[in-house]
C-alpha positions as CSV (number, residue, x, y, z in Angstrom):
1,X,-2.8,-28.2,-8.4
2,X,-1.8,-25.7,-5.6
3,X,-4.3,-24.7,-3.1
4,X,-6.0,-21.3,-3.7
5,X,-5.9,-19.2,-0.5
6,X,-8.1,-16.3,0.6
7,X,-6.1,-13.2,1.5
8,X,-7.7,-10.2,3.3
9,X,-5.6,-7.1,2.6
10,X,-4.8,-4.2,4.8
11,X,-4.4,-0.7,3.4
12,X,-0.6,-0.9,3.1
13,X,-0.9,-3.7,0.6
14,X,-3.2,-1.7,-1.6
15,X,-1.1,1.5,-1.4
16,X,2.2,-0.4,-1.8
17,X,0.8,-1.8,-5.1
18,X,-0.6,1.3,-6.5
19,X,2.6,3.3,-5.9
20,X,4.9,0.3,-6.6
21,X,8.1,2.2,-7.4
22,X,7.6,4.9,-4.8
23,X,6.6,2.8,-1.8
24,X,8.7,0.6,0.5
25,X,6.0,-2.1,0.4
26,X,6.0,-2.1,-3.4
27,X,7.6,-5.4,-4.0
28,X,5.7,-7.6,-1.5
29,X,2.5,-5.8,-2.4
30,X,3.0,-6.6,-6.1
31,X,3.7,-10.2,-5.2
32,X,0.4,-10.4,-3.3
33,X,-1.8,-8.7,-5.8
34,X,-0.5,-10.5,-8.8
35,X,-0.5,-14.0,-7.5
36,X,-3.1,-16.7,-8.1
37,X,-4.8,-16.5,-4.7
38,X,-8.1,-14.8,-4.0
39,X,-7.8,-11.3,-2.6
40,X,-10.4,-9.4,-0.5
41,X,-10.6,-6.1,1.4
42,X,-13.2,-4.5,3.5
43,X,-15.2,-1.3,3.1
44,X,-13.0,0.4,5.7
45,X,-9.8,-0.3,3.8
46,X,-11.5,0.7,0.5
47,X,-12.6,4.0,1.9
48,X,-9.2,4.6,3.5
49,X,-7.5,4.1,0.2
50,X,-10.0,5.3,-2.4
51,X,-12.5,7.5,-0.4
52,X,-13.7,10.6,-2.3
53,X,-12.7,13.1,0.3
54,X,-9.8,11.6,2.3
55,X,-8.6,8.7,0.2
56,X,-4.9,8.0,0.8
57,X,-4.2,7.1,-2.8
58,X,-5.3,10.5,-4.1
59,X,-3.4,12.2,-1.3
60,X,-0.2,10.3,-2.0
61,X,-0.5,10.8,-5.8
62,X,-0.7,14.5,-5.3
63,X,2.4,14.4,-3.1
64,X,4.3,12.4,-5.6
65,X,3.3,14.7,-8.5
66,X,4.5,17.6,-6.4
67,X,7.8,15.8,-5.8
68,X,8.3,15.4,-9.5
69,X,7.6,19.1,-10.0
70,X,10.0,20.0,-7.2
71,X,12.7,17.8,-8.7
72,X,12.5,19.7,-12.0
73,X,12.4,23.1,-10.3
74,X,15.4,22.1,-8.1
75,X,17.4,21.0,-11.2
76,X,16.6,24.3,-13.1
77,X,17.5,26.5,-10.1
78,X,20.6,24.8,-8.8
79,X,22.0,23.0,-11.9
80,X,23.4,20.3,-9.6
81,X,22.5,16.6,-9.4
82,X,24.2,16.5,-6.0
83,X,21.9,19.1,-4.6
84,X,18.9,17.4,-6.1
85,X,19.9,14.1,-4.4
86,X,20.4,15.9,-1.1
87,X,17.0,17.7,-1.4
88,X,15.1,14.6,-2.4
89,X,16.5,12.3,0.2
90,X,13.2,12.2,2.2
91,X,10.9,12.1,-0.8
92,X,8.8,9.1,-1.8
93,X,10.4,9.2,-5.3
94,X,13.9,9.3,-4.0
95,X,14.7,5.9,-5.4
96,X,13.5,6.9,-8.8
97,X,15.4,10.1,-8.8
98,X,18.6,8.4,-7.6
99,X,18.3,5.9,-10.5
100,X,17.7,8.6,-13.1
101,X,20.6,10.6,-11.8
102,X,22.8,7.5,-12.2
103,X,21.7,7.0,-15.7
104,X,22.0,10.6,-16.8
105,X,25.9,10.7,-16.6
106,X,25.7,14.4,-15.6
107,X,23.6,15.6,-18.6
108,X,21.2,17.9,-16.9
109,X,19.0,18.5,-19.9
110,X,18.6,14.8,-20.5
111,X,17.9,14.3,-16.8
112,X,15.1,16.9,-16.8
113,X,13.5,15.3,-19.8
114,X,13.7,11.9,-18.3
115,X,12.1,13.0,-15.1
116,X,9.2,14.4,-17.1
117,X,8.9,11.1,-19.0
118,X,9.1,9.0,-15.9
119,X,6.4,11.1,-14.3
120,X,4.0,10.5,-17.2
121,X,4.7,6.7,-17.2
122,X,4.3,6.6,-13.4
123,X,0.9,8.3,-13.5
124,X,-0.3,5.8,-16.2
125,X,1.0,2.8,-14.3
126,X,-0.7,4.0,-11.1
127,X,-4.0,4.3,-12.9
128,X,-3.5,0.8,-14.4
129,X,-2.7,-0.7,-11.0
130,X,-5.8,0.9,-9.5
131,X,-7.8,-0.8,-12.2
132,X,-6.2,-4.1,-11.5
133,X,-7.2,-3.8,-7.9
134,X,-10.8,-2.9,-8.9
135,X,-11.0,-6.0,-11.1
136,X,-9.1,-8.6,-8.9
137,X,-9.7,-7.6,-5.3
138,X,-13.1,-8.4,-4.0
139,X,-14.8,-5.8,-1.7
140,X,-16.5,-7.2,1.4
141,X,-19.1,-5.3,3.4
142,X,-19.5,-6.1,7.0
143,X,-23.0,-5.8,8.4
144,X,-22.4,-6.6,12.1
145,X,-20.6,-4.4,14.6
146,X,-19.3,-7.4,16.7
147,X,-19.4,-5.2,19.8
148,X,-18.3,-8.0,22.2
149,X,-15.2,-8.8,20.0
150,X,-14.5,-5.0,19.6
151,X,-14.3,-4.6,23.4
152,X,-11.8,-7.5,23.6
153,X,-9.7,-6.1,20.8
154,X,-9.6,-2.7,22.3
155,X,-7.5,-4.1,25.1
156,X,-5.0,-5.6,22.6
157,X,-4.9,-3.2,19.6
158,X,-4.4,0.5,20.5
159,X,-5.5,1.9,17.1
160,X,-9.3,1.9,16.4
161,X,-8.7,1.8,12.6
162,X,-6.8,-1.4,13.0
163,X,-9.6,-3.0,15.0
164,X,-12.0,-2.2,12.1
165,X,-9.7,-4.0,9.6
166,X,-9.4,-7.0,11.9
167,X,-13.2,-7.2,12.4
168,X,-13.8,-6.9,8.6
169,X,-11.5,-9.9,8.1
170,X,-13.3,-11.8,10.9
171,X,-16.6,-11.2,9.2
172,X,-15.3,-12.5,5.9
173,X,-14.1,-15.6,7.8
174,X,-17.7,-16.6,8.2
175,X,-18.0,-16.9,4.4
176,X,-14.6,-18.6,3.7
177,X,-13.1,-21.4,5.9
178,X,-9.6,-20.0,6.0
179,X,-8.7,-16.3,5.7
180,X,-5.2,-14.9,5.9
181,X,-5.0,-11.3,7.0
182,X,-2.0,-9.6,5.3
183,X,-0.7,-6.4,6.9
184,X,2.4,-4.3,7.0
185,X,1.4,-3.2,10.5
186,X,4.0,-5.1,12.6
187,X,3.5,-2.9,15.7
188,X,-0.3,-3.1,16.3
189,X,-1.6,-6.1,14.4
190,X,1.1,-8.7,13.7
191,X,3.0,-8.4,17.0
192,X,-0.3,-9.1,18.9
193,X,-1.5,-11.9,16.7
194,X,-1.3,-14.6,19.3
195,X,-3.7,-12.5,21.5
196,X,-5.9,-11.6,18.5
197,X,-6.4,-14.9,16.8
198,X,-8.3,-16.8,19.5
199,X,-11.1,-14.2,19.3
200,X,-11.6,-14.0,15.5
201,X,-12.5,-16.3,12.7
202,X,-9.4,-16.2,10.5
203,X,-6.6,-18.7,9.9
204,X,-3.6,-16.5,10.5
205,X,-2.1,-13.0,10.4
206,X,0.8,-12.6,8.0
207,X,3.3,-9.8,7.8
208,X,3.5,-8.2,4.4
209,X,7.3,-8.2,4.4
210,X,7.3,-12.0,4.3
211,X,6.2,-11.8,0.7
212,X,9.3,-10.0,-0.6
């Protein structure tokens, strides 16, 4: 029987999973969330993703809904799939639009209808994946500030938010013998892991892209 590991998830894992088809971390995030290992996240990550006022998931969902609306408006105004592809190149749903355009074979009415259908399915699937996270990812509440470790990490990690994530993982490490912190942050967290690990109680820091 394979060993069950304990994963501590950074925000980009949660967001990548919720917006699977419209996020570049979608595939590895899905592989993490839907595997047999135990998943955890801290209050900081939970609030960053699902907070009532500034939760990133609500913000991103509004942006994506707006992009679907812009796609339909663009198609109606310009009657051109080439212009739609050009205009949507920087959108989060560009991959979705590109696939739908390829399937439409130039039928603009069919394309508009399919964009609306895909938007409805996308919204439902996002809600479903949020519920999966709620049911399968355990929320951990850190009670201690770890001021001494924070001061050390300040010299290694330039982003205070990343320090909070690492400290939450460290705190959980007191409850489980081996914690693996999974993050898409290669610049601040993963790149500095050899300097971070000696000061915190986790097994390793893994890059999210390794789970593609």
